[in-house]
C-alpha angles and dihedrals in degrees: 000000000000122000095252090056090047091052092048091048091050091048090051091050091049093048091048090055090047092048091050091052092048092047090048092051090046091051094050094097090117121064112241136127136201128231107183107310094335122102119212126196130193111252092244091056091049090052092050090048091052091053089058096048113117111227110256093225092052092043094051097041101044106036123157109268093237089055091055090049097051098039095083091048092047095050093039086078093063098085091049091048093049091049092047090048092051096047095043091047090050090049091048094048095048107033105036095062090045092051092039092240114154111255119248115241101232096200090063089068103045126068122181107175106116091094087077089068106101093199092068120086122216096270092048089050090052089051090050092050091050093051092044090051094048095046094042091049092051090049091047092049091047089058093046092050093040088058091043090052091048089055100043109026114008096172122127117235124250089235126057113268116215115216096010117185120255094259094059092085089065093057126114118255120268114268095008096129095168093053090047094056094040099043106031095102092045092051090048088065109092116229101173 
């Protein structure tokens, strides 16, 4: 990668961190603090949250018709997600050490903290866990397959790729056969 591209990539990383900080500050309208993985709310905030909780009985017995219609389709994905998780985790556990690819820290991709929100009833919490699992799994898989791609086929595509993984920037330019043969082993070395 040339120095101008490196500079742009570093600027983007810095701006992403800055954006995350700004969003975090903007979202700090409610008083809570973290200690490790645990979330703590002030008692007044908990009290206000409980007032906004929708009764589980009312929530379950009087749902919106469209929610009833989509629920089976939404949750039908769960067995496929679990199987994909199992197979990808097995692949990760067996193949990464053999290929000397750094392992992916699973816990970095999954966040289960919405159960601390007192304004959610049990069914809403289950829905939040499902979405957290699905999105966490996709992020975890994206990293596993990003590292796999960096090892086996680190060649950029001719067409623009939306949502490319973080390793893509290190890939060899499309159709640069000489660079591919020359730099493949170097690109396989993980820097991140």
